[in-house]
C-alpha positions in Angstrom: -20.8 27.0 59.5 -20.7 24.0 57.9 -19.4 25.4 53.6 -16.6 27.0 55.9 -15.5 24.3 57.8 -14.8 21.5 54.2 -13.6 24.5 52.8 -10.9 24.9 55.2 -10.3 20.8 55.4 -10.9 21.0 51.7 -7.4 23.7 51.2 -5.9 21.2 53.8 -5.8 17.8 52.0 -3.6 19.0 49.2 -0.8 19.1 52.2 -2.2 16.1 53.9 -1.6 14.0 51.2 1.7 13.4 51.1 1.7 12.5 54.8 -1.3 10.2 54.3 0.4 8.5 50.7 3.5 7.6 53.2 1.9 6.4 56.3 3.1 8.9 58.4 -1.2 9.2 59.1 -4.3 7.3 59.2 -7.6 7.7 59.7 -9.1 6.2 63.3 -13.2 5.2 63.4 -14.1 7.7 65.3 -13.4 10.1 62.1 -10.6 12.2 62.7 -6.7 11.2 61.4 -3.5 10.2 63.6 0.7 10.6 63.3 0.6 7.1 63.0 5.1 6.9 61.7 6.5 9.6 63.4 9.4 8.1 61.9 8.0 8.6 58.9 8.2 11.8 58.1 11.3 14.1 57.2 12.6 15.8 61.0 11.9 19.2 59.5 8.4 19.2 58.5 7.0 16.8 61.5 6.2 20.3 63.7 4.4 21.2 60.1 2.1 17.5 60.2 1.6 18.1 64.0 -0.4 20.5 63.1 -2.1 19.9 59.9 -3.2 17.0 62.0 -4.3 19.1 64.6 -6.1 22.1 62.6 -8.0 19.4 60.5 -9.5 17.8 63.3 -10.2 20.7 64.5 -12.3 21.4 62.1 -14.3 17.5 61.9 -14.9 18.4 65.5 -16.1 21.5 64.8 -18.1 19.6 61.3 -19.7 17.0 63.4 -20.9 19.2 66.1 -22.5 21.4 63.3 -24.1 18.9 61.1 -25.7 17.7 63.8 -26.6 20.6 65.4 -28.1 22.1 62.2 -30.4 18.9 62.2 -31.3 20.1 65.7 -29.9 16.3 67.5 -27.3 17.7 69.2 -27.6 14.5 70.4 -26.8 12.5 66.8 -22.8 14.0 66.8 -21.8 10.7 67.7 -23.6 8.8 64.9 -22.7 11.5 62.2 -18.8 10.9 63.2 -19.0 7.7 62.6 -20.8 8.1 58.9 -17.9 10.0 58.7 -15.5 8.0 60.2 -16.8 4.6 57.8 -17.6 6.9 54.8 -13.5 8.4 54.8 -12.3 4.6 55.5 -14.1 3.1 52.7 -12.5 6.0 50.1 -9.5 5.9 51.4 -6.8 5.7 48.5 -5.4 2.4 48.6 -1.5 2.7 50.3 -3.8 4.4 53.8 -3.8 3.1 56.9 -7.0 3.1 59.0 -7.8 2.3 62.1 -11.0 0.3 63.2 -12.3 0.5 66.6 -9.6 0.6 69.9 -7.1 -1.6 67.1 -4.4 -1.6 65.7 -4.5 -0.5 61.9 -4.4 -2.5 58.8 -3.5 -1.0 55.7 -5.8 -0.6 52.9 
């Protein structure tokens, strides 16, 4: 299940990159992605962007849960989520947006 989820996320990454690059979406401190600026997305692409974000977040949530369960510690899900969030923010490209905690957006 973990391999399938990561493969699904990797196959979607190329479609998400332009939205990250434009600042339309950003990474959040809870290990998800969020539509940050809908105005940065052309009207014709907005539904596609929303669906990509929704699908990716569904995979991310399932991934954290699967990793915790695979380690026989479902209670670790929150820690796993935080670890992944920190890692994704640290590895984000220059110019991408991220949100630490419940604070404001920052640009890397």
